[in-house]
N, CA, C and O atoms as a MOPAC input file, in Angstrom:
PM7 MOZYME 1SCF
protein

 N     88.51600 1   101.49100 1    85.40200 1
 C     88.52500 1   100.05600 1    85.45400 1
 C     88.92700 1    99.61600 1    86.86700 1
 O     89.90300 1   100.11300 1    87.42900 1
 N     88.17900 1    98.69900 1    87.41300 1
 C     88.49900 1    98.24600 1    88.76300 1
 C     89.57000 1    97.15800 1    88.71900 1
 O     89.72100 1    96.44100 1    87.73000 1
 N     90.29100 1    97.06200 1    89.80500 1
 C     91.35200 1    96.06600 1    89.90800 1
 C     90.74900 1    94.69800 1    90.21000 1
 O     89.65800 1    94.59400 1    90.77000 1
 N     91.46900 1    93.67200 1    89.83700 1
 C     91.02200 1    92.31500 1    90.13300 1
 C     91.43600 1    91.93200 1    91.55400 1
 O     92.28500 1    92.57900 1    92.16700 1
 N     90.82200 1    90.87900 1    92.05300 1
 C     91.19200 1    90.37700 1    93.37800 1
 C     92.67700 1    90.04000 1    93.41900 1
 O     93.34400 1    90.27700 1    94.42600 1
 N     93.19100 1    89.49100 1    92.33200 1
 C     94.61400 1    89.12900 1    92.27700 1
 C     95.50100 1    90.35100 1    92.44700 1
 O     96.52500 1    90.28400 1    93.12600 1
 N     95.12100 1    91.45700 1    91.84200 1
 C     95.91600 1    92.68400 1    91.99000 1
 C     95.92100 1    93.16400 1    93.44000 1
 O     96.95900 1    93.58100 1    93.95200 1
 N     94.78200 1    93.10600 1    94.09000 1
 C     94.72000 1    93.50000 1    95.50000 1
 C     95.55500 1    92.55400 1    96.36300 1
 O     96.23500 1    92.99100 1    97.29200 1
 N     95.50200 1    91.27800 1    96.05700 1
 C     96.29100 1    90.30700 1    96.81500 1
 C     97.77800 1    90.56800 1    96.61900 1
 O     98.56100 1    90.40700 1    97.55500 1
 N     98.17300 1    90.96500 1    95.42500 1
 C     99.58200 1    91.30900 1    95.18500 1
 C     99.99400 1    92.52800 1    96.03200 1
 O    101.10600 1    92.57300 1    96.55700 1
 N     99.09900 1    93.50300 1    96.15700 1
 C     99.38500 1    94.65500 1    97.03300 1
 C     99.57900 1    94.18700 1    98.47800 1
 O    100.49200 1    94.63400 1    99.17300 1
 N     98.71500 1    93.29200 1    98.90700 1
 C     98.82400 1    92.75700 1   100.26700 1
 C    100.15700 1    92.03800 1   100.43800 1
 O    100.85600 1    92.23600 1   101.43100 1
 N    100.49900 1    91.20700 1    99.46800 1
 C    101.76700 1    90.47500 1    99.52500 1
 C    102.95800 1    91.43100 1    99.56900 1
 O    103.91400 1    91.19600 1   100.30800 1
 N    102.90700 1    92.49900 1    98.78800 1
 C    103.99800 1    93.48700 1    98.78900 1
 C    104.18300 1    94.09600 1   100.17800 1
 O    105.31000 1    94.24100 1   100.65200 1
 N    103.08300 1    94.44800 1   100.82100 1
 C    103.16800 1    95.04700 1   102.15700 1
 C    103.65800 1    94.03300 1   103.18700 1
 O    104.45000 1    94.36900 1   104.06700 1
 N    103.18700 1    92.80000 1   103.07500 1
 C    103.65500 1    91.76600 1   104.00300 1
 C    105.15400 1    91.54300 1   103.82100 1
 O    105.88200 1    91.39100 1   104.80200 1
 N    105.61300 1    91.52400 1   102.58300 1
 C    107.04400 1    91.35400 1   102.31500 1
 C    107.84100 1    92.48600 1   102.94100 1
 O    108.85900 1    92.24700 1   103.59000 1
 N    107.38500 1    93.71900 1   102.74800 1
 C    108.05800 1    94.87100 1   103.35500 1
 C    108.15400 1    94.69700 1   104.86800 1
 O    109.22200 1    94.86400 1   105.45600 1
 N    107.03400 1    94.36400 1   105.48300 1
 C    106.99200 1    94.25700 1   106.94300 1
 C    107.84500 1    93.10100 1   107.45900 1
 O    108.54900 1    93.25200 1   108.45700 1
 N    107.79100 1    91.97200 1   106.80300 1
 C    108.58100 1    90.83600 1   107.28300 1
 C    110.07500 1    91.06100 1   107.06700 1
 O    110.89000 1    90.62700 1   107.88100 1
 N    110.43500 1    91.72900 1   105.98900 1
 C    111.85300 1    92.05300 1   105.78500 1
 C    112.34900 1    93.01900 1   106.85500 1
 O    113.45700 1    92.86400 1   107.36800 1
 N    111.53900 1    94.00700 1   107.19200 1
 C    111.93600 1    94.98300 1   108.20900 1
 C    112.03900 1    94.35400 1   109.59200 1
 O    112.89700 1    94.74400 1   110.38400 1
 N    111.17700 1    93.38700 1   109.89300 1
 C    111.19900 1    92.79300 1   111.23400 1
 C    112.21200 1    91.65800 1   111.36900 1
 O    112.44100 1    91.16400 1   112.47300 1
 N    112.81200 1    91.24500 1   110.27300 1
 C    113.75300 1    90.11400 1   110.31900 1
 C    114.91000 1    90.36600 1   111.28500 1
 O    115.37900 1    89.44200 1   111.94900 1
 N    115.36200 1    91.59800 1   111.36000 1
 C    116.49700 1    91.92700 1   112.23700 1
 C    116.12300 1    92.98400 1   113.27800 1
 O    116.99400 1    93.65200 1   113.83500 1
 N    114.84600 1    93.12500 1   113.53000 1
 C    114.34700 1    94.17500 1   114.41600 1
 C    113.72200 1    93.55100 1   115.65600 1
 O    112.95000 1    92.59700 1   115.55500 1
 N    114.05100 1    94.08100 1   116.80600 1
 C    113.40500 1    93.61000 1   118.03700 1
 C    112.15800 1    94.45300 1   118.29600 1
 O    111.99600 1    95.54700 1   117.75600 1
 N    111.29400 1    93.91400 1   119.13000 1
 C    110.10400 1    94.67600 1   119.50700 1
 C    110.50400 1    95.97300 1   120.20100 1
 O    109.88300 1    97.01200 1   119.97600 1
 N    111.52500 1    95.92200 1   121.03300 1
 C    111.98100 1    97.12300 1   121.73400 1
 C    112.46400 1    98.18700 1   120.74400 1
 O    112.15500 1    99.36800 1   120.90200 1
 N    113.20800 1    97.77600 1   119.74200 1
 C    113.66300 1    98.73600 1   118.72500 1
 C    112.46300 1    99.35600 1   118.01400 1
 O    112.41300 1   100.56500 1   117.78800 1
 N    111.50000 1    98.50600 1   117.66800 1
 C    110.29100 1    99.00100 1   117.00500 1
 C    109.56200 1   100.01100 1   117.88200 1
 O    109.12900 1   101.06000 1   117.40400 1
 N    109.42800 1    99.69400 1   119.16000 1
 C    108.66900 1   100.55700 1   120.07100 1
 C    109.33900 1   101.90400 1   120.30500 1
 O    108.71000 1   102.82700 1   120.82300 1
 N    110.60200 1   102.02500 1   119.93200 1
 C    111.32000 1   103.28800 1   120.10700 1
 C    111.65300 1   103.97300 1   118.78800 1
 O    112.46700 1   104.89600 1   118.75900 1
 N    111.03700 1   103.53500 1   117.70800 1
 C    111.31500 1   104.10900 1   116.39100 1
 C    110.01200 1   104.60300 1   115.76600 1
 O    109.26000 1   103.83100 1   115.17200 1
 N    109.76300 1   105.89500 1   115.91200 1
 C    108.50800 1   106.47100 1   115.43300 1
 C    108.33700 1   106.32800 1   113.92800 1
 O    107.21700 1   106.14200 1   113.45100 1
 N    109.41400 1   106.41000 1   113.18100 1
 C    109.32000 1   106.27700 1   111.72000 1
 C    108.82900 1   104.87500 1   111.35400 1
 O    107.93700 1   104.72300 1   110.52000 1
 N    109.41000 1   103.86200 1   111.97600 1
 C    108.96200 1   102.49400 1   111.70000 1
 C    107.53100 1   102.26500 1   112.17800 1
 O    106.75400 1   101.58500 1   111.50700 1
 N    107.18400 1   102.82100 1   113.32000 1
 C    105.81500 1   102.67400 1   113.81300 1
 C    104.82200 1   103.22200 1   112.79400 1
 O    103.80600 1   102.59300 1   112.49800 1
 N    105.12900 1   104.38500 1   112.27000 1
 C    104.23200 1   104.99500 1   111.27900 1
 C    104.21500 1   104.20100 1   109.97900 1
 O    103.15900 1   104.02800 1   109.37000 1
 N    105.37800 1   103.71700 1   109.55200 1
 C    105.45800 1   102.93300 1   108.31600 1
 C    104.68600 1   101.61700 1   108.45800 1
 O    103.95200 1   101.22700 1   107.55100 1
 N    104.85100 1   100.94400 1   109.58100 1
 C    104.15200 1    99.68000 1   109.79800 1
 C    102.64400 1    99.90600 1   109.84800 1
 O    101.87100 1    99.13600 1   109.27700 1
 N    102.24000 1   100.96100 1   110.53000 1
 C    100.81500 1   101.27900 1   110.61300 1
 C    100.25600 1   101.53800 1   109.22500 1
 O     99.17100 1   101.06200 1   108.89200 1
 N    100.98400 1   102.28200 1   108.42300 1
 C    100.53500 1   102.57100 1   107.05600 1
 C    100.43700 1   101.29300 1   106.23100 1
 O     99.47800 1   101.11800 1   105.47800 1
 N    101.39900 1   100.41200 1   106.36000 1
 C    101.34200 1    99.15000 1   105.61900 1
 C    100.11700 1    98.32900 1   106.02000 1
 O     99.46700 1    97.73000 1   105.16300 1
 N     99.79900 1    98.29700 1   107.30600 1
 C     98.60500 1    97.57200 1   107.74700 1
 C     97.33400 1    98.23800 1   107.23200 1
 O     96.36000 1    97.55400 1   106.91400 1
 N     97.33600 1    99.55900 1   107.14800 1
 C     96.19100 1   100.26900 1   106.57100 1
 C     96.01900 1    99.88400 1   105.10400 1
 O     94.89900 1    99.65900 1   104.64700 1
 N     97.12400 1    99.80900 1   104.36800 1
 C     97.07200 1    99.42800 1   102.95200 1
 C     96.54700 1    98.00100 1   102.81000 1
 O     95.72500 1    97.72500 1   101.93600 1
 N     97.01700 1    97.10000 1   103.66300 1
 C     96.52300 1    95.72300 1   103.62800 1
 C     95.01800 1    95.70300 1   103.86700 1
 O     94.27900 1    95.04500 1   103.13400 1
 N     94.56700 1    96.41700 1   104.88400 1
 C     93.13700 1    96.46500 1   105.18900 1
 C     92.32200 1    97.05900 1   104.06400 1
 O     91.23200 1    96.57300 1   103.76300 1
 N     92.83300 1    98.10100 1   103.44000 1
 C     92.12000 1    98.73200 1   102.32400 1
 C     92.05700 1    97.78900 1   101.12800 1
 O     91.02900 1    97.70600 1   100.45700 1
 N     93.14300 1    97.08300 1   100.86100 1
 C     93.14400 1    96.11700 1    99.75900 1
 C     92.12500 1    95.00700 1   100.02200 1
 O     91.37200 1    94.62600 1    99.12600 1
 N     92.10400 1    94.49200 1   101.25000 1
 C     91.13200 1    93.45700 1   101.60500 1
 C     89.71700 1    93.98200 1   101.42500 1
 O     88.84600 1    93.28100 1   100.90900 1
 N     89.49700 1    95.20300 1   101.84700 1
 C     88.16800 1    95.82000 1   101.74500 1
 C     87.69200 1    95.88400 1   100.29500 1
 O     86.49200 1    95.80900 1   100.03000 1
 N     88.62800 1    96.02300 1    99.36200 1
 C     88.27400 1    96.16800 1    97.95100 1
 C     88.19000 1    94.85200 1    97.18800 1
 O     87.76400 1    94.83700 1    96.03300 1
 N     88.58300 1    93.76300 1    97.80700 1
 C     88.42100 1    92.45500 1    97.16100 1
 C     86.92900 1    92.13700 1    97.14600 1
 O     86.26200 1    92.27100 1    98.17200 1
 N     86.39700 1    91.72000 1    96.00200 1
 C     84.95400 1    91.44300 1    95.92100 1
 C     84.50100 1    90.40000 1    96.95400 1
 O     85.21300 1    89.44100 1    97.25000 1
 N     83.30300 1    90.61700 1    97.48600 1
 C     82.75400 1    89.71800 1    98.50100 1
 C     82.67200 1    88.27700 1    98.01200 1
 O     82.93000 1    87.34400 1    98.77300 1
 N     82.31100 1    88.09400 1    96.74000 1
 C     82.19100 1    86.73400 1    96.20500 1
 C     83.52800 1    86.00000 1    96.30600 1
 O     83.58100 1    84.81200 1    96.62300 1
 N     84.59500 1    86.73000 1    96.03100 1
 C     85.92900 1    86.13800 1    96.09900 1
 C     86.25900 1    85.76200 1    97.54100 1
 O     86.76000 1    84.67000 1    97.80900 1
 N     85.97200 1    86.67500 1    98.46000 1
 C     86.25200 1    86.40300 1    99.87000 1
 C     85.43500 1    85.21000 1   100.37100 1
 O     85.92800 1    84.40300 1   101.15800 1
 N     84.19000 1    85.10300 1    99.91400 1
 C     83.34200 1    83.98800 1   100.33300 1
 C     83.84200 1    82.65500 1    99.79000 1
 O     83.57800 1    81.60200 1   100.37100 1
 N     84.55900 1    82.70500 1    98.68000 1
 C     85.09900 1    81.46100 1    98.12200 1
 C     86.44400 1    81.08900 1    98.74800 1
 O     87.01800 1    80.04900 1    98.42600 1
 N     86.94200 1    81.93800 1    99.63900 1
 C     88.20900 1    81.67400 1   100.33100 1
 C     88.04500 1    81.97500 1   101.82200 1
 O     88.66500 1    82.88900 1   102.36700 1
 N     87.19900 1    81.18400 1   102.45000 1
 C     86.86400 1    81.41300 1   103.85900 1
 C     87.98200 1    81.00500 1   104.81400 1
 O     87.89100 1    81.25200 1   106.01700 1
 N     89.03200 1    80.38500 1   104.28600 1
 C     90.17100 1    80.02300 1   105.13600 1
 C     90.92900 1    81.25600 1   105.62100 1
 O     91.76700 1    81.16900 1   106.51800 1
 N     90.62700 1    82.39700 1   105.02400 1
 C     91.26700 1    83.65900 1   105.40700 1
 C     90.26300 1    84.50100 1   106.18400 1
 O     89.11600 1    84.66000 1   105.76700 1
 N     90.70300 1    85.03400 1   107.30900 1
 C     89.84400 1    85.88200 1   108.13900 1
 C     89.90500 1    87.31700 1   107.61400 1
 O     90.55000 1    88.18200 1   108.20700 1
 N     89.23200 1    87.54700 1   106.51100 1
 C     89.25400 1    88.85400 1   105.84200 1
 C     88.77900 1    89.96200 1   106.77000 1
 O     89.36000 1    91.04700 1   106.79800 1
 N     87.72000 1    89.68800 1   107.53000 1
 C     87.10200 1    90.72600 1   108.36600 1
 C     88.06000 1    91.29500 1   109.40300 1
 O     87.99600 1    92.48200 1   109.72200 1
 N     88.93900 1    90.46400 1   109.92700 1
 C     89.83600 1    90.96600 1   110.96800 1
 C     90.79200 1    92.01200 1   110.41200 1
 O     91.15500 1    92.95300 1   111.11700 1
 N     91.20500 1    91.85900 1   109.15300 1
 C     92.12900 1    92.83700 1   108.57300 1
 C     91.41600 1    94.12800 1   108.19100 1
 O     92.00000 1    95.20800 1   108.28500 1
 N     90.17200 1    94.02800 1   107.76500 1
 C     89.39300 1    95.24400 1   107.51500 1
 C     89.14200 1    95.95400 1   108.84100 1
 O     89.24600 1    97.17800 1   108.92200 1
 N     88.81300 1    95.19100 1   109.87400 1
 C     88.58500 1    95.78000 1   111.19300 1
 C     89.82300 1    96.46200 1   111.74300 1
 O     89.73600 1    97.53400 1   112.34100 1
 N     90.97300 1    95.84100 1   111.54200 1
 C     92.22600 1    96.44900 1   111.98800 1
 C     92.47200 1    97.74700 1   111.24200 1
 O     92.86100 1    98.74900 1   111.84200 1
 N     92.24900 1    97.73200 1   109.94800 1
 C     92.42500 1    98.94200 1   109.13400 1
 C     91.53200 1   100.06200 1   109.65500 1
 O     91.98200 1   101.19400 1   109.82900 1
 N     90.26300 1    99.73900 1   109.90500 1
 C     89.33100 1   100.75200 1   110.40500 1
 C     89.78400 1   101.29300 1   111.75800 1
 O     89.70000 1   102.49400 1   112.01600 1
 N     90.25800 1   100.40700 1   112.60900 1
 C     90.73300 1   100.83200 1   113.92900 1
 C     91.93800 1   101.75900 1   113.79500 1
 O     92.01800 1   102.77600 1   114.48400 1
 N     92.86900 1   101.41500 1   112.91500 1
 C     94.06400 1   102.24100 1   112.72900 1
 C     93.72100 1   103.59000 1   112.10800 1
 O     94.26600 1   104.61800 1   112.50900 1
 N     92.83000 1   103.58800 1   111.14100 1
 C     92.46800 1   104.82500 1   110.44500 1
 C     91.70200 1   105.77500 1   111.36900 1
 O     91.94900 1   106.98100 1   111.37500 1
 N     90.78300 1   105.22500 1   112.14000 1
 C     89.88500 1   106.08200 1   112.91300 1
 C     90.35400 1   106.35700 1   114.33900 1
 O     89.73300 1   107.14600 1   115.05100 1
 N     91.42400 1   105.72800 1   114.75500 1
 C     91.95600 1   105.96100 1   116.09900 1
 C     93.42600 1   106.35400 1   116.02800 1
 O     94.25600 1   105.86200 1   116.79200 1
 N     93.72600 1   107.24500 1   115.10300 1
 C     95.12600 1   107.58700 1   114.83700 1
 C     95.80400 1   108.33100 1   115.97000 1
 O     97.03200 1   108.42800 1   115.97500 1
 N     95.06500 1   108.85500 1   116.92300 1
 C     95.70900 1   109.55800 1   118.02800 1
 C     96.16300 1   108.60900 1   119.13300 1
 O     96.93000 1   109.00200 1   120.01200 1
 N     95.70000 1   107.38300 1   119.09400 1
 C     96.08600 1   106.43000 1   120.13200 1
 C     96.30600 1   105.03700 1   119.54400 1
 O     95.67000 1   104.06900 1   119.96200 1
 N     97.20300 1   104.94900 1   118.58100 1
 C     97.52000 1   103.66600 1   117.95900 1
 C     98.22400 1   102.77700 1   118.97800 1
 O     99.14000 1   103.21800 1   119.67200 1
 N     97.79700 1   101.54900 1   119.06100 1
 C     98.40700 1   100.56000 1   119.94900 1
 C     99.53700 1    99.87200 1   119.17800 1
 O     99.30300 1    98.91700 1   118.43700 1
 N    100.76000 1   100.36800 1   119.36200 1
 C    101.88400 1    99.83700 1   118.59500 1
 C    102.26600 1    98.42600 1   119.02300 1
 O    102.88200 1    97.69700 1   118.24600 1
 N    101.91600 1    98.03100 1   120.22700 1
 C    102.12800 1    96.63600 1   120.62600 1
 C    101.23400 1    95.72400 1   119.78600 1
 O    101.64800 1    94.63100 1   119.40000 1
 N    100.01800 1    96.17100 1   119.50500 1
 C     99.11300 1    95.42000 1   118.63700 1
 C     99.66000 1    95.37300 1   117.21300 1
 O     99.63100 1    94.32400 1   116.57000 1
 N    100.15800 1    96.50400 1   116.72100 1
 C    100.75000 1    96.54900 1   115.37800 1
 C    101.87400 1    95.52200 1   115.29200 1
 O    101.92400 1    94.73100 1   114.35000 1
 N    102.77100 1    95.53300 1   116.26600 1
 C    103.89200 1    94.58400 1   116.28300 1
 C    103.37800 1    93.14300 1   116.29600 1
 O    103.86000 1    92.29700 1   115.54200 1
 N    102.40900 1    92.87600 1   117.14600 1
 C    101.85800 1    91.52800 1   117.26500 1
 C    101.26500 1    91.04400 1   115.94200 1
 O    101.50200 1    89.90800 1   115.53200 1
 N    100.50900 1    91.88800 1   115.28900 1
 C     99.90900 1    91.51700 1   114.00200 1
 C    100.99600 1    91.22100 1   112.97800 1
 O    100.93400 1    90.21800 1   112.26700 1
 N    101.98700 1    92.09600 1   112.90800 1
 C    103.06300 1    91.92300 1   111.92700 1
 C    103.83200 1    90.62500 1   112.18700 1
 O    104.11200 1    89.87400 1   111.25300 1
 N    104.16500 1    90.36400 1   113.42200 1
 C    104.98600 1    89.19200 1   113.74700 1
 C    104.20000 1    87.88200 1   113.78600 1
 O    104.73900 1    86.82900 1   113.44600 1
 N    102.93500 1    87.93700 1   114.19700 1
 C    102.20900 1    86.69500 1   114.46600 1
 C    101.06100 1    86.38000 1   113.51800 1
 O    100.67600 1    85.21700 1   113.39500 1
 N    100.51100 1    87.37000 1   112.85300 1
 C     99.37600 1    87.10600 1   111.97100 1
 C     99.73100 1    87.18600 1   110.49000 1
 O     99.20300 1    86.42100 1   109.68300 1
 N    100.60700 1    88.09200 1   110.13500 1
 C    100.91800 1    88.26700 1   108.71400 1
 C    101.62800 1    87.07700 1   108.07800 1
 O    101.34200 1    86.77000 1   106.92000 1
 N    102.54000 1    86.38900 1   108.77100 1
 C    103.15100 1    85.22000 1   108.12000 1
 C    102.11300 1    84.17000 1   107.71000 1
 O    102.21700 1    83.58100 1   106.63400 1
 N    101.12000 1    83.93600 1   108.56100 1
 C    100.05300 1    82.98500 1   108.23700 1
 C     99.22400 1    83.48900 1   107.05500 1
 O     98.88000 1    82.72000 1   106.15800 1
 N     98.90900 1    84.77600 1   107.06200 1
 C     98.15100 1    85.35000 1   105.94800 1
 C     98.93000 1    85.19600 1   104.64700 1
 O     98.36500 1    84.82000 1   103.62000 1
 N    100.21400 1    85.48400 1   104.69200 1
 C    101.04300 1    85.35900 1   103.48800 1
 C    100.99000 1    83.93400 1   102.94100 1
 O    100.84100 1    83.73400 1   101.73600 1
 N    101.11100 1    82.95400 1   103.82200 1
 C    101.06200 1    81.55400 1   103.39100 1
 C     99.72000 1    81.17500 1   102.79100 1
 O     99.66000 1    80.38300 1   101.85100 1
 N     98.64700 1    81.73200 1   103.32400 1
 C     97.31500 1    81.43400 1   102.79500 1
 C     97.06100 1    82.13000 1   101.46100 1
 O     96.28500 1    81.64100 1   100.64000 1
 N     97.71400 1    83.26900 1   101.24700 1
 C     97.51100 1    84.00800 1    99.99600 1
 C     98.33400 1    83.45200 1    98.83600 1
 O     97.93100 1    83.57700 1    97.68000 1
 N     99.47000 1    82.84700 1    99.12800 1
 C    100.35600 1    82.36100 1    98.06000 1
 C     99.64900 1    81.49600 1    97.02100 1
 O     99.83000 1    81.73400 1    95.82600 1
 N     98.85200 1    80.50200 1    97.41800 1
 C     98.19200 1    79.68400 1    96.39800 1
 C     97.15600 1    80.45300 1    95.56500 1
 O     96.79300 1    80.02700 1    94.46900 1
 N     96.69400 1    81.56800 1    96.08800 1
 C     95.66100 1    82.32600 1    95.37900 1
 C     96.21300 1    83.12400 1    94.20600 1
 O     95.46900 1    83.50200 1    93.30100 1
 N     97.51400 1    83.38000 1    94.22100 1
 C     98.09000 1    84.17000 1    93.12500 1
 C     99.05900 1    83.36300 1    92.27100 1
 O     99.65900 1    83.88500 1    91.33100 1
 N     99.20400 1    82.10600 1    92.60200 1
 C    100.01100 1    81.21200 1    91.76400 1
 C    101.46100 1    81.30600 1    91.88300 1
 O    102.18400 1    80.57900 1    91.20200 1

């Protein structure tokens, strides 16, 4: 049985919550010097991208206020370029793009 769009959105929300909680008291410099966090953050972004990828196209087309493609693209970049992950980009996405995504997803899951 396939998951519903709502279930995938809940996975995305869970990862965003994890990332925002971790960055609440974390500086970019601390992040850039912590390999465990770098790997964890990268994995969370991969999960977000994979969840977005699995949301049905019809659903995504009915919610064009969200830039779904950018998160799938980020996931693909992280998965296929694992030897040279740009952790400054990871930090930027977590700090500057995910809060907006979280706010846009909230009304979709009630």
